C-alpha positions in Angstrom: 22.2 0.1 -40.9 19.7 1.6 -38.4 16.4 -0.1 -37.8 13.4 1.9 -36.7 11.1 -0.3 -34.6 7.6 1.1 -34.7 5.4 -0.4 -31.9 1.8 0.5 -32.1 0.1 0.9 -28.7 -2.2 3.1 -26.6 -1.4 4.1 -23.1 -4.8 3.5 -21.5 -5.4 5.5 -18.3 -8.5 3.7 -17.1 -9.8 6.9 -15.5 -8.2 10.3 -15.2 -9.3 13.6 -16.6 -12.6 11.9 -17.6 -14.5 9.4 -15.4 -14.1 5.7 -16.0 -17.2 5.1 -18.1 -16.3 7.9 -20.4 -12.9 6.5 -20.9 -14.4 3.0 -21.5 -16.7 4.5 -24.1 -13.6 5.6 -25.9 -11.9 2.2 -25.3 -14.7 0.2 -26.9 -14.4 2.4 -30.0 -10.6 1.9 -30.1 -10.8 -1.9 -29.7 -13.4 -2.2 -32.4 -11.3 -0.1 -34.7 -8.2 -2.1 -33.8 -9.7 -5.4 -34.7 -11.2 -4.0 -37.9 -7.7 -2.7 -38.8 -6.0 -6.1 -38.0 -8.4 -7.9 -40.3 -8.3 -5.3 -43.1 -4.5 -4.8 -43.2 -2.2 -7.8 -42.9 0.8 -5.4 -42.8 -0.4 -4.0 -39.5 1.5 -6.7 -37.6 0.6 -6.1 -33.9 -0.6 -3.8 -31.2 0.7 -3.6 -27.6 -2.3 -3.4 -25.3 -0.5 -1.4 -22.6 0.7 -4.2 -20.4 -2.5 -4.5 -18.4 -5.1 -7.3 -18.8 -8.0 -5.3 -17.2 -8.5 -3.7 -20.6 -9.8 -7.0 -21.8 -12.4 -7.2 -19.0 -13.5 -3.6 -19.5 -14.0 -4.1 -23.2 -15.7 -7.5 -23.0 -18.1 -6.2 -20.4 -19.6 -4.1 -23.2 -18.7 -6.3 -26.1 -19.1 -10.0 -24.9 -19.9 -11.0 -28.4 -16.4 -10.1 -29.5 -14.5 -12.4 -27.2 -13.7 -15.1 -29.8 -12.6 -12.5 -32.2 -10.4 -10.9 -29.6 -9.0 -14.2 -28.5 -8.0 -15.1 -32.0 -5.9 -12.0 -32.5 -4.2 -12.5 -29.1 -3.4 -16.1 -30.0 -1.9 -15.0 -33.3 0.3 -12.5 -31.5 -1.3 -9.5 -33.1 -2.7 -8.1 -29.9 -0.1 -8.4 -27.1 -1.3 -8.6 -23.5 0.1 -8.8 -20.0 2.0 -9.1 -17.7 0.1 -6.9 -15.3 -3.6 -6.7 -14.3 -3.4 -2.9 -14.0 -0.7 -0.4 -14.5 -0.3 0.5 -10.9 1.5 3.2 -9.0 4.3 1.0 -7.5 5.0 3.1 -4.4 1.4 3.7 -3.3 0.4 0.0 -3.5 1.7 -2.5 -1.0 4.4 -5.1 -1.7 1.9 -7.9 -1.9 -0.5 -5.8 -4.0 2.3 -5.4 -6.6 2.7 -9.2 -6.5 -1.0 -9.9 -6.8 -1.1 -7.5 -9.7 1.6 -9.6 -11.5 -0.1 -12.9 -10.5 -3.6 -12.0 -11.7 -2.2 -10.4 -14.8 -0.3 -13.6 -15.7 -3.4 -15.7 -14.8 -5.7 -13.7 -17.0 -3.2 -13.6 -19.9 -2.7 -17.3 -19.7 -6.4 -17.9 -20.4 -5.6 -16.5 -23.9 -2.4 -18.5 -24.2 -0.1 -15.6 -24.5 1.8 -13.4 -22.0 4.1 -10.6 -22.9 7.2 -11.1 -20.7 8.2 -7.4 -20.6 8.2 -5.5 -17.3 6.1 -2.6 -18.5 6.1 0.7 -16.5 5.3 3.4 -19.1 4.1 6.1 -16.8 4.8 5.0 -13.2 5.6 7.9 -10.9 8.9 6.4 -10.0 10.0 2.8 -9.9 10.4 0.4 -7.0 14.0 -0.7 -6.3 13.1 -4.4 -6.1 11.4 -4.5 -9.5 14.3 -6.3 -11.1 14.2 -9.1 -8.5 10.4 -9.4 -8.6 10.4 -9.6 -12.4 13.2 -12.1 -12.6 11.4 -14.3 -10.3 8.5 -14.1 -12.8 10.7 -15.0 -15.7 11.0 -11.4 -17.0 14.5 -10.1 -17.7 13.7 -6.8 -19.5 12.0 -3.7 -18.2 10.7 -0.8 -20.2 9.9 2.4 -18.2 9.2 6.1 -18.6 10.3 7.8 -15.4 12.9 7.8 -12.7 16.3 8.2 -14.5 16.1 10.8 -17.3 13.4 13.3 -16.3 10.3 14.3 -18.1 8.8 17.6 -17.3 5.8 19.6 -18.4 4.6 18.3 -21.8 7.3 15.6 -21.4 10.3 17.7 -22.2 13.6 15.7 -22.0 17.1 16.7 -20.9 20.3 16.3 -22.8 22.5 13.2 -22.7 25.2 13.1 -20.1 23.2 15.0 -17.5 21.8 12.0 -15.8 22.7 8.5 -14.5 22.8 6.9 -17.9 23.9 8.4 -21.2 21.8 5.8 -23.1 18.2 4.8 -23.1 19.5 1.2 -22.4 21.1 0.4 -19.1 21.4 -2.4 -16.6 19.1 -2.1 -13.5 19.9 -3.9 -10.3 17.8 -4.6 -7.2 19.5 -4.3 -3.8 20.1 -8.0 -3.8 22.1 -7.8 -7.0 19.4 -9.1 -9.4 19.7 -7.4 -12.7 17.6 -6.8 -15.7 18.0 -4.9 -18.9 16.3 -1.5 -18.5 15.0 0.5 -21.5 13.9 4.1 -20.9 11.4 5.9 -23.0 13.9 8.7 -23.3 11.7 10.4 -26.0 8.6 9.3 -24.1 6.1 6.7 -25.3 4.6 9.0 -28.0 7.7 9.6 -30.1 6.3 7.6 -33.0 2.7 8.7 -32.9 0.7 10.0 -35.9 3.3 9.1 -38.5 2.6 11.2 -41.7 1.8 9.5 -45.0 2.5 12.6 -47.0 6.2 12.6 -48.2 7.0 16.2 -47.4 5.4 16.0 -43.9 7.1 12.6 -43.4 10.5 14.0 -44.2 10.3 16.7 -41.6 8.8 14.2 -39.1 11.4 11.5 -39.5 14.4 13.9 -39.7 13.5 15.1 -36.2 12.4 11.7 -34.8 15.4 9.7 -36.0 17.7 12.3 -34.6 15.9 12.4 -31.3 16.0 8.6 -30.8 19.5 8.3 -32.1 20.7 10.8 -29.4 20.0 8.2 -26.7 20.1 4.7 -28.3 23.2 2.6 -27.6 22.4 0.3 -30.5 21.3 0.8 -34.1 17.8 -0.3 -33.1 15.7 2.8 -32.5 12.4 2.6 -30.6 9.3 4.6 -31.8 6.1 4.2 -29.8 3.2 4.7 -32.2 0.6 6.0 -29.7 0.1 8.0 -26.5 -2.5 8.5 -23.8 -5.8 7.2 -25.1 -4.4 7.5 -28.6 -6.7 6.0 -31.3 -5.2 3.4 -33.6 -3.3 4.8 -36.6 -5.2 2.9 -39.3 -3.0 4.1 -42.1 0.3 3.2 -40.5 1.3 0.7 -43.1 1.1 3.4 -45.8 3.1 5.7 -43.5 5.8 3.1 -43.2 6.0 2.6 -46.9 6.4 6.4 -47.3 9.3 6.4 -44.8 11.0 3.4 -46.5 11.1 5.4 -49.8 12.5 8.5 -48.1 15.2 6.7 -46.1 16.6 3.7 -48.0 19.4 3.4 -45.4 17.0 2.9 -42.5 15.0 -0.3 -42.1 11.4 0.6 -40.9 9.7 -2.3 -39.1 6.2 -2.5 -37.6 7.6 -4.3 -34.6 6.7 -5.6 -31.2 8.6 -5.6 -27.9 9.7 -9.2 -28.2 11.4 -8.6 -31.6 12.8 -5.2 -30.6 14.3 -6.4 -27.3 15.8 -9.4 -29.0 17.5 -7.2 -31.6 18.7 -4.7 -28.9 20.2 -7.5 -26.8 22.2 -8.8 -29.8 23.8 -5.3 -30.2 24.3 -4.0 -26.7 27.7 -2.3 -26.1 29.9 -3.2 -23.2 29.8 0.2 -21.5 26.2 0.2 -20.3 25.6 2.1 -17.1 24.4 0.1 -14.0 21.7 1.8 -12.0 20.7 0.5 -8.7 17.6 0.4 -6.5 14.8 2.9 -6.6 14.3 5.2 -9.6 12.8 8.3 -8.3 14.2 11.1 -10.5 16.6 12.2 -7.7 19.1 13.6 -10.2 16.7 16.3 -11.4 15.5 19.7 -10.3 13.0 17.9 -8.1 9.8 19.4 -9.3 8.4 16.6 -11.5 9.0 13.5 -9.4 5.2 13.6 -8.7 5.9 12.3 -5.2 3.3 14.6 -3.8 0.6 12.4 -5.2 1.3 10.5 -2.0 -0.5 13.2 -0.1 -3.2 14.0 -2.6 -6.6 13.0 -1.2 -5.1 11.2 1.8 -8.4 9.7 2.7 -8.0 7.4 -0.4 -4.6 6.2 0.8 -6.1 5.4 4.2 -9.0 3.4 2.7 -6.5 1.6 0.5 -4.3 0.8 3.5 -7.2 -0.6 5.4 -8.5 -2.8 2.6 -5.2 -4.2 1.3 -4.0 -4.9 4.8 -7.3 -6.8 5.5 -6.9 -8.8 2.3 -3.2 -9.7 2.5 -2.5 -9.7 6.2 -5.8 -11.1 7.6 -8.2 -12.7 5.0 -5.5 -14.6 3.1 -3.8 -16.3 6.1 -7.0 -17.0 7.9 -8.5 -18.6 4.8 -5.4 -20.7 4.4 -5.6 -21.9 8.0 -9.3 -22.7 7.6 -8.5 -24.6 4.4 -5.9 -26.8 6.2 -8.7 -27.8 8.6 -10.9 -29.0 5.7 -12.9 -25.9 4.9 -13.2 -24.6 1.3 -10.7 -22.0 0.2 -12.5 -18.9 -1.1 -10.1 -18.3 -4.0 -12.9 -16.9 -6.2 -13.9 -14.4 -3.5 -10.2 -13.4 -2.9 -9.7 -12.8 -6.7 -12.9 -10.7 -6.8 -11.8 -8.7 -3.7 -8.3 -8.2 -5.0 -9.4 -7.2 -8.5 -12.0 -4.8 -7.2 -9.3 -3.2 -5.0 -6.8 -3.1 -7.8 -9.2 -1.2 -10.0 -8.2 1.6 -7.6 -4.5 1.0 -8.1 -3.7 2.6 -11.5 -1.4 5.5 -11.2 -4.0 8.2 -11.9 -6.4 6.6 -9.4 -4.6 5.7 -6.2 -2.4 8.8 -6.7 -5.5 11.0 -6.3 -4.7 13.0 -9.4 -7.9 12.7 -11.4 -11.2 14.5 -11.6 -13.6 14.3 -8.7 -15.9 11.8 -10.4 -13.1 9.3 -10.5 -12.4 9.4 -6.8 -16.0 9.2 -5.8 -16.2 5.9 -7.6 -13.0 4.7 -5.9 -14.7 5.1 -2.5 -17.4 2.7 -3.6 -14.8 0.2 -4.8 -12.9 0.4 -1.6 -16.1 -0.3 0.3 -17.0 -3.3 -1.9 -13.5 -4.8 -1.6 -13.5 -4.2 2.1 -16.9 -6.0 2.5 -15.5 -9.0 0.5 -12.5 -9.2 2.8 -14.6 -8.9 5.9 -16.9 -11.7 4.8 -13.9 -13.9 4.1 -12.4 -13.1 7.5 -15.7 -13.7 9.3 -16.2 -17.1 7.6 -12.6 -18.2 8.2 -12.7 -17.2 11.9 -15.9 -19.2 12.5 -14.4 -22.1 10.6 -11.2 -22.1 12.7 -12.8 -21.6 16.1 -15.2 -24.5 15.5 -12.0 -26.6 16.0 -10.6 -24.8 19.0 -10.9 -26.6 22.4 -12.6 -24.1 24.7 -14.2 -26.7 27.0 -12.1 -25.9 30.0 -13.6 -22.4 30.3 -16.8 -24.1 31.6 -14.8 -25.0 34.7 -14.0 -21.4 35.6 -17.5 -20.1 36.4 -20.7 -21.6 37.8 -23.0 -19.2 36.1 -21.8 -19.6 32.5 -18.8 -19.2 30.2 -18.6 -17.0 27.1 -15.4 -17.9 25.3 -13.8 -15.9 22.5 -10.6 -16.1 20.6 -8.1 -13.4 19.8 -6.2 -13.8 16.5 -2.8 -12.3 15.7 -2.2 -12.5 11.9 1.1 -10.6 12.0 4.3 -12.4 11.6 5.5 -11.8 15.1 4.3 -12.6 18.7 2.2 -9.7 19.8 0.8 -8.0 22.9 -1.5 -5.1 23.1 -5.0 -3.7 23.9 -7.9 -5.6 22.4 -11.6 -4.9 22.5 -14.3 -7.5 21.9 -18.1 -7.4 21.9 -19.9 -10.4 23.4 -23.5 -11.4 23.4 -24.0 -13.0 26.8 -27.6 -13.8 26.4 -29.9 -13.9 23.4 -33.6 -14.7 22.8 -34.9 -15.4 19.4 -38.1 -13.9 18.1 -39.6 -17.4 18.1 -39.8 -17.1 21.9 -42.2 -14.1 21.8 -42.8 -10.6 20.6 -39.6 -8.6 20.1 -40.7 -5.8 22.5 -41.5 -8.2 25.2 -38.2 -10.0 24.8 -36.4 -6.7 24.9 -38.1 -5.7 28.2 -37.4 -9.0 29.8 -33.7 -8.8 29.0 -33.4 -5.2 30.1 -35.0 -6.1 33.4 -32.3 -8.6 34.2 -29.3 -7.2 36.1 -26.0 -7.7 34.5 -24.4 -10.8 36.1 -21.1 -10.4 37.9 -18.2 -12.0 36.1 -14.5 -12.2 35.4 -12.4 -12.2 32.3 -10.0 -15.1 32.2 -7.2 -16.3 29.9 -6.5 -19.8 28.7 -4.9 -20.7 32.0 -7.8 -19.6 34.1 -6.0 -16.5 35.3 -8.1 -13.3 35.8 -7.3 -10.5 33.3 -7.6 -6.9 34.2 -10.2 -5.3 31.9 -12.8 -2.6 31.4 -16.4 -3.7 31.0 -19.0 -1.6 29.1 -22.7 -2.6 29.3 -24.0 -2.2 25.7 -27.5 -3.0 26.8 -30.0 -4.9 24.7 -29.5 -4.9 20.9 -31.2 -6.4 17.9 -29.2 -9.1 16.0 -29.8 -11.9 13.6 -28.2 -15.2 12.4 -28.2 -16.2 8.7 -28.1 -20.0 8.8 -27.0 -21.8 5.6 -29.9 -24.3 5.9 -32.9 -22.2 7.0 -34.4 -18.7 7.1 -32.9 -15.8 9.0 -33.2 -15.9 12.7 -33.6 -12.5 14.4 -33.1 -12.1 18.1 -32.6 -9.6 20.9 -29.3 -9.9 22.7 -27.7 -8.6 25.9 -24.2 -7.3 24.9 -21.1 -6.2 26.7 -17.7 -4.8 25.5 -14.5 -5.9 27.1 -11.3 -4.0 26.7 -8.1 -5.6 28.0 -4.4 -6.3 27.5 -3.8 -9.5 25.5 -0.3 -10.7 26.2 1.9 -13.0 24.1 -0.6 -13.9 21.4 1.4 -16.2 19.0 2.4 -15.1 15.6 0.0 -16.3 12.9 -2.1 -17.8 15.6 -4.4 -17.1 18.5 -5.1 -17.2 22.2 -8.4 -18.0 23.8 -10.2 -16.1 26.6 -13.6 -16.2 28.2 -16.0 -14.0 30.2 -17.2 -16.3 33.0 -20.1 -15.4 35.3 -21.0 -16.5 38.8 -18.8 -17.2 41.8 -15.9 -19.4 41.0 -13.0 -20.6 43.1 -11.5 -21.9 39.9 -10.5 -18.4 38.7 -6.9 -17.8 39.7 -5.5 -14.4 40.4 -4.2 -12.8 37.3 -0.5 -12.4 36.7 -1.3 -9.4 34.5 1.4 -7.0 33.3 3.0 -3.9 34.7 0.3 -1.2 34.3 0.7 2.2 32.7 1.1 5.0 35.2 -0.8 8.2 34.5 -0.3 11.3 36.6 -0.3 15.0 36.0 0.7 15.2 32.3 2.8 12.1 32.3 2.3 8.5 31.0 4.8 5.8 31.8 5.3 2.1 31.3 8.4 0.0 31.8 9.8 1.1 28.4 8.7 4.7 27.9 8.0 7.9 29.8 5.9 10.4 27.9 5.6 14.0 29.2 3.2 16.5 27.6 4.4 20.1 27.4 2.2 23.2 27.6 2.0 23.4 23.8 1.0 19.8 23.4 4.4 18.6 22.2 5.8 15.4 23.7 9.0 14.7 25.5 9.6 11.0 25.4 12.3 9.1 27.3 13.3 5.7 26.1 14.0 4.1 29.5 16.3 1.2 28.4 18.9 3.6 26.9 18.0 6.8 28.8 17.6 8.7 25.6 15.3 11.8 25.6 13.4 12.9 22.5 11.9 16.4 22.8 9.4 18.5 20.8 7.6 15.6 19.2 4.2 16.2 17.6 4.3 19.9 16.7 1.8 20.6 13.9 2.8 22.8 11.0 0.4 24.2 8.3 1.6 25.9 5.1 -0.1 27.2 2.0 -0.2 25.1 -1.2 -0.6 26.6 -4.7 0.4 23.4 -6.5 -1.9 20.7 -7.8 -2.8 17.1 -7.2 0.6 16.1 -8.4 2.9 18.6 -6.9 3.2 20.6 -3.6 4.3 24.3 -4.0 4.3 26.5 -1.0 2.6 29.9 -1.4 4.9 32.8 -2.3 4.6 34.5 1.1 6.0 31.4 2.9 3.4 31.9 5.6 3.4 29.1 8.2 1.1 28.4 11.1 2.4 26.2 13.9 1.4 24.9 17.3 4.9 25.4 18.7 4.7 27.6 21.8 0.9 27.9 21.6 -0.9 26.7 24.7 -3.0 23.6 24.2 -5.9 22.2 26.3 -4.7 18.9 27.8 -6.7 16.4 29.9 -6.5 12.8 30.9 -9.3 10.7 29.3 -8.3 7.1 30.1 -6.5 5.5 33.0 -7.2 1.8 32.7 -3.9 0.2 33.8 -3.5 -1.7 30.5 -3.7 1.7 28.7 -3.8 5.4 29.5 -4.6 8.3 27.2 -4.5 12.1 27.1 -6.4 14.3 24.8 -4.7 17.4 23.5 -6.7 20.1 21.8 -4.9 22.6 19.5 -6.8 25.6 18.2 -5.2 26.7 15.0 -6.3 29.8 13.0 -5.7 28.7 9.4 -5.9 31.0 6.3 -9.2 30.1 4.7 -7.5 29.6 1.3 -4.9 30.9 -1.0 -5.5 34.5 -2.0 -7.5 35.5 -5.1 -4.5 35.4 -7.4 -4.5 31.6 -7.4 -7.7 31.2 -9.3 -6.5 33.6 -12.0 -3.2 31.7 -12.2 -5.0 28.4 -12.6 -7.4 29.7 -15.3 -4.5 31.2 -17.2 -2.4 28.0 -16.8 0.4 29.8 -15.1 3.1 27.1 -14.4 2.9 26.3 -10.7 6.6 27.1 -10.2 5.9 30.7 -11.4 2.8 31.3 -9.3 2.9 34.2 -6.9 -0.3 33.7 -5.0 -0.1 33.9 -1.2 -2.4 32.9 1.6 -5.6 34.7 2.4 -5.7 37.2 5.3 -9.0 35.7 6.3 -8.7 32.7 8.7 -10.8 29.9 9.9 -10.6 28.1 13.3 -9.6 24.5 13.1 -9.6 22.4 16.3 -7.3 19.5 16.1 -7.8 16.8 18.8 -4.7 14.8 19.3 -5.0 11.6 21.4 -1.8 10.3 23.0 -1.9 6.7 24.2 0.5 4.4 25.9 -0.1 0.7 26.3 1.2 -1.6 29.1 3.9 -3.3 27.0 4.0 -0.7 24.3 7.4 0.3 22.9 5.8 3.1 20.8 3.6 6.1 21.6 0.3 5.9 19.9 -0.8 9.3 18.5 -4.0 10.0 16.6 -5.3 13.4 15.3 -8.9 14.2 14.4 -10.1 17.5 12.8 -12.7 18.9 10.5 -10.9 20.6 7.6 -12.5 23.9 6.7 -9.6 25.5 4.9 -8.4 25.2 1.3 -5.0 25.3 -0.5 -2.9 24.1 2.4 -0.8 21.3 3.8 -0.8 20.0 7.5 2.1 18.0 8.8 3.2 16.5 12.2 6.8 17.0 13.1 8.9 14.5 14.9 12.5 15.7 15.6 15.0 12.8 16.0 18.2 14.8 16.7 20.1 12.0 14.9 23.2 13.2 13.1 23.3 11.3 9.8 23.1 12.0 6.0 20.7 9.1 5.3 17.4 7.8 6.6 15.3 4.7 5.9 11.7 4.0 4.9 9.5 1.0 4.4 9.2 0.5 0.6 8.3 -2.4 -1.7 10.0 -5.5 -0.2 12.8 -3.4 1.3 13.7 -0.9 3.9 15.1 1.6 1.5 18.0 3.8 2.5 17.7 7.3 1.1 19.8 10.4 1.1 18.4 13.2 3.3 20.3 15.8 1.4 19.2 15.7 -2.3 21.5 15.7 -5.3 23.2 18.9 -6.5 20.8 19.2 -9.4 17.8 19.4 -7.0 16.3 22.9 -6.5 12.8 22.2 -5.2 12.8 23.4 -1.5 10.7 20.3 -0.7 12.2 16.8 -0.7 9.2 14.6 0.2 9.3 10.8 -0.2 7.1 7.8 -0.3 6.6 5.4 2.6 4.4 2.5 3.6 4.6 1.3 7.2 7.2 3.7 8.5 10.1 6.2 8.1 13.1 6.2 10.4 16.3 7.9 11.2 19.2 6.7 13.4 22.8 7.3 14.1 25.4 5.8 16.4 23.6 7.2 19.5 19.9 7.4 18.9 17.0 6.5 16.6 13.4 7.2 15.9 10.9 5.3 13.7 7.5 6.8 12.9 4.9 4.3 11.8 1.6 5.2 10.3 -1.7 4.0 9.0 -2.0 5.1 5.3 0.0 8.3 5.6 2.3 7.8 2.7 4.2 11.0 2.4 7.0 12.1 4.7 10.1 14.3 4.5 13.2 14.3 6.7 13.9 18.0 7.1 17.3 19.5 6.8 16.8 21.5 10.0 19.7 20.3 12.1 17.4 17.9 14.0 16.7 15.4 11.2 13.0 16.0 11.8 10.6 13.5 10.3 7.6 15.4 8.9 4.6 13.3 8.1 1.8 14.8 6.0 -1.6 14.5 7.6 -3.6 16.5 4.9 -3.0 18.3 1.6 -5.8 20.4 0.0 -5.5 21.4 -3.6 -7.7 23.1 -6.2 -6.9 21.5 -9.5 -5.7 18.3 -11.2 -2.8 20.0 -13.0 -0.9 18.5 -15.9 -1.9 19.4 -19.4 -5.2 21.4 -19.0 -7.5 23.2 -16.6 -9.4 20.6 -14.5 -10.9 22.0 -11.3 -11.1 19.5 -8.5 -13.0 21.1 -5.6 -13.2 17.8 -3.7 -9.4 17.5 -3.6 -9.6 20.3 -1.0 -10.7 17.5 1.4 -13.2 19.7 3.2 -14.3 16.9 5.5 -13.7 15.2 8.8 -10.1 13.9 8.8 -8.2 11.5 11.0 -4.6 10.4 11.1 -2.9 7.7 13.1 0.8 7.3 14.0 3.1 5.4 16.3 6.3 7.0 17.5 9.0 4.4 18.3 12.2 5.7 19.9 15.2 3.5 20.2 18.9 3.4 20.8 21.3 3.9 17.9 24.6 2.2 17.4 23.6 -0.2 14.7 20.8 -1.9 12.8 19.7 -4.3 15.6 17.7 -1.7 17.5 16.3 -0.3 14.2 15.1 -3.8 13.1 13.2 -4.2 16.4 11.5 -0.9 15.8 10.6 -1.9 12.3 9.0 -5.1 13.6 7.0 -3.0 16.0 5.9 -0.8 13.0 4.9 -3.8 11.0 2.8 -5.2 13.9 1.1 -1.8 14.3 -0.3 -2.1 10.7 -2.4 -5.2 11.4 -5.8 -5.1 13.2 -6.5 -7.7 15.9 -9.3 -10.1 15.1 -11.7 -11.5 17.7 -14.6 -14.0 17.5 -17.0 -15.3 20.0 -17.6 -19.0 20.3 -19.0 -21.7 22.6 -17.4 -23.7 25.4 -16.8 -26.9 23.5 -14.2 -29.6 22.9 -12.0 -29.3 19.8 -9.0 -30.7 18.1 -6.9 -27.5 18.2 -5.4 -26.2 21.5 -6.7 -23.0 23.2 -3.4 -21.3 22.3 -1.8 -22.1 18.9 0.4 -20.9 16.1 -0.2 -22.3 12.7 3.2 -21.2 11.4 6.3 -20.4 13.4 9.5 -18.8 12.0 12.6 -17.0 13.0 15.3 -15.1 11.2 17.4 -12.1 12.0 16.4 -9.0 10.0 13.7 -10.9 8.2 10.3 -9.3 7.6 7.2 -11.4 7.2 5.1 -10.4 4.2 2.3 -12.9 3.5 0.9 -16.3 3.9 -1.7 -17.5 1.4 -2.8 -20.7 -0.4 -1.9 -21.5 -3.9 -5.0 -22.6 -5.7 -2.9 -24.5 -8.3 -1.0 -26.7 -5.8 -3.1 -26.4 -2.7 0.2 -25.5 -0.8 0.7 -22.6 1.5 2.9 -19.9 0.0 4.8 -17.9 2.7 6.9 -14.8 1.8 9.5 -12.7 3.6 12.2 -10.2 2.7 15.6 -9.6 4.2 15.6 -6.0 5.6 19.4 -6.0 5.7 22.0 -6.1 3.0 23.8 -9.0 4.7 23.1 -12.7 4.6 20.6 -14.0 7.0 19.0 -17.4 7.8 15.4 -18.4 8.0 14.0 -21.2 10.1 10.3 -22.2 10.1 7.9 -24.8 11.3 4.3 -25.6 10.4 2.1 -28.1 12.2 0.7 -30.4 9.6 3.4 -29.6 7.0 4.7 -32.3 4.7 7.7 -30.6 3.1 9.0 -27.2 2.0 10.3 -25.9 -1.3 11.6 -22.6 -2.6 9.2 -20.8 -5.0 9.0 -17.5 -6.8 6.4 -14.7 -6.8 4.3 -16.7 -9.4 4.1 -19.6 -6.9 5.9 -22.1 -9.0 7.8 -25.0 -7.5 11.6 -24.6 -7.9 13.9 -26.1 -5.3 13.1 -28.5 -2.5 14.2 -27.4 0.9 12.9 -30.2 3.1 10.9 -33.1 1.8 8.3 -34.7 4.1 9.2 -32.7 7.2 7.4 -30.0 9.3 10.5 -27.9 9.7 12.9 -26.2 7.3 15.8 -23.8 7.3 17.7 -21.9 4.5 20.2 -19.2 3.9 18.9 -15.9 2.6 20.9 -13.4 0.6 21.0 -9.7 1.6 17.8 -8.0 0.5 16.4 -11.2 -1.0 12.7 -11.8 -1.4 12.0 -15.4 -0.3 8.9 -17.4 -1.0 8.5 -20.8 0.5 5.9 -23.4 -0.6 4.6 -25.5 2.3 2.9 -28.8 1.5 0.1 -29.3 3.9 -0.7 -32.9 4.8 
């Protein structure tokens, strides 16, 4: 006997084709109706609240008087919540953001005493390959998802069984480490049981089609019918509709079900021949048009803002706050939660993907700014707390005119060297000393004293000094009123060498004549001459057209033609790139560029390259008609306009003294519509695969798509980098918030990174113009080109570490010359492990322990060794920060074996 499991739900896009507050207006109505229905109809058993707890916050912000009523229904299991805080886009949010989403979702659901332990991905635009491992660590062994295996196209049409990776809607899904969960696909989408008729005649036609459709894919007698859809109101007469169906189909059991009961029944009936799917689910066995990967390049400025803020939270604020806490300072868990939740309000798939109406994305900018301000405040407080313990007293010995110490922090997981800038106030006078204008004149009249920059050993450090003059400033003491002052400021830029991982190194600006200052050991400077930059690792030659020829000096490998810009027309939408029918392309290849040396400081040298591109001003007039008539984008015939607009693109190429990568930035004012701009980096590697930084893995992907693929474009998602290598050579291209790339099938394995995509409409199911998605604004893009030898993974892993370091901003803080309990150079946490990538260090508010996470970049076994000063034992944990298995009790060091592709979280008890 077949059982029809009807699960009531609504898929709640928090914001999309309407702005957030309009969606919330509808949400409040829905929730009021839902609770009325639950109380009126005891047969209406339960309602699945879309797997995201933020719905509760959004509702209770308007209806705080309904909290007890809501909590009662949750406790009774009639409103089902969790496990996520938001339904995120998995590929456009960082590894740690995915974990925080799970952590805060569980924490919020636990307040109500009930957490739905189903991995719920109803509408994610592809699914991360490590989802099974992540969810198993959280005690979740079943995933329900909508995309990635069997495709859904326009209006969610579905292919025939046998065409794709699994013949059933049920399958086993494995992460690269071998962790496996039961995967259940919404093969008939998550609306296949919506609006069930109560009228017998209509119900007969409805259920004949629905039962047949679900039965086509199900491997068990238990058929899933999702009673709801996007923003779907509650079906208040569902109980009557079920009674009608029961009379019409006596051989089918109709149950108003929930996921817990449905999954339990499915597990008891699973056949032995389920397919096993592995890794990322990105709809690669499809025609390639509806993967929605091009949301990675829609409104790139949002991705860049997200990159900045989530990096600041997870790679800077959290570890610094944990270090400060270990020194006796309060841990700002409440502020971190607020900062993360504010950021995650931008992480739903219609938000971070940039595929909503303009009002939505305007509000996102404000949220990014708010979350960033929270992170900056946490960082500032933590830095001040830590440096109050650092011993900087010896800097007073190095100058007889005064010492101005500062500390440079490296919160990456690796020892780091590079160019650092710091602003110092070398003299200040508070307004209590006189009138502000008089103070300012007195400070300006004083000549800038001579001085030296010294490191912690007293050695002079080569630097550039900028006199910033007299500036207004103020202190905000915790015990008295604000204290305004005028201060004399300078900026120092220099090479900081060997700053410990998860630690710091101290420096000082000392004035006056001092025999105590030793000559600096320094580093081999960057040579700049003609159009050439060179350090001990790389030689960079700039060609007439602004392209780069880079020699990796250790191996002697030469990489030519790097940095060409390519611009094509785009008549797609916020979801999907589609080149104009004319195929017109504008390129800088062979076009003379203006090139000049703009910096030659020893520790760094830079060239500016100016490209002048004449870009078609927009698509031609046909596009607007095709949009208004809802012509499917694959059938659009619009070309590019004959009218052009000049776009100057200023590319800065930098090389640092110990840099193993070429730093490249591009700045331009976009004045054209309906186009895509990319930077091309040929690798000349001969290989069928490439690799990209993804969620807790360096994912290996096929460069040549599957036979079913007919989209000319094969773009992919990335986070920190994409790379290609073969037996002889390799190139890794790192980036800051540029999340779309493609490895071209051009015979050179060129990595093409999207810098800008301008589109005219939202797309999907209606006509929603989005003029602000054209990104007519000042734009920037930052990349790092890291050439390396081939011949195996070792060179690639070194490049990946360089790419991960590149993501994280240096932190500096001025302090006083004073005694302290911490040394002038220090690492709070040291570790080593071949092919291991550091992910995060934070404090668990439940235990007070540090939680430190890595992942194994390789598929082979590795080992991890770590040491923490002040540690009193280590234990293995999971992503929910629960204590599982002791590694070393009572010690400050630990080691453990790590499976290939394993995500490892260690708890560290701090004495």
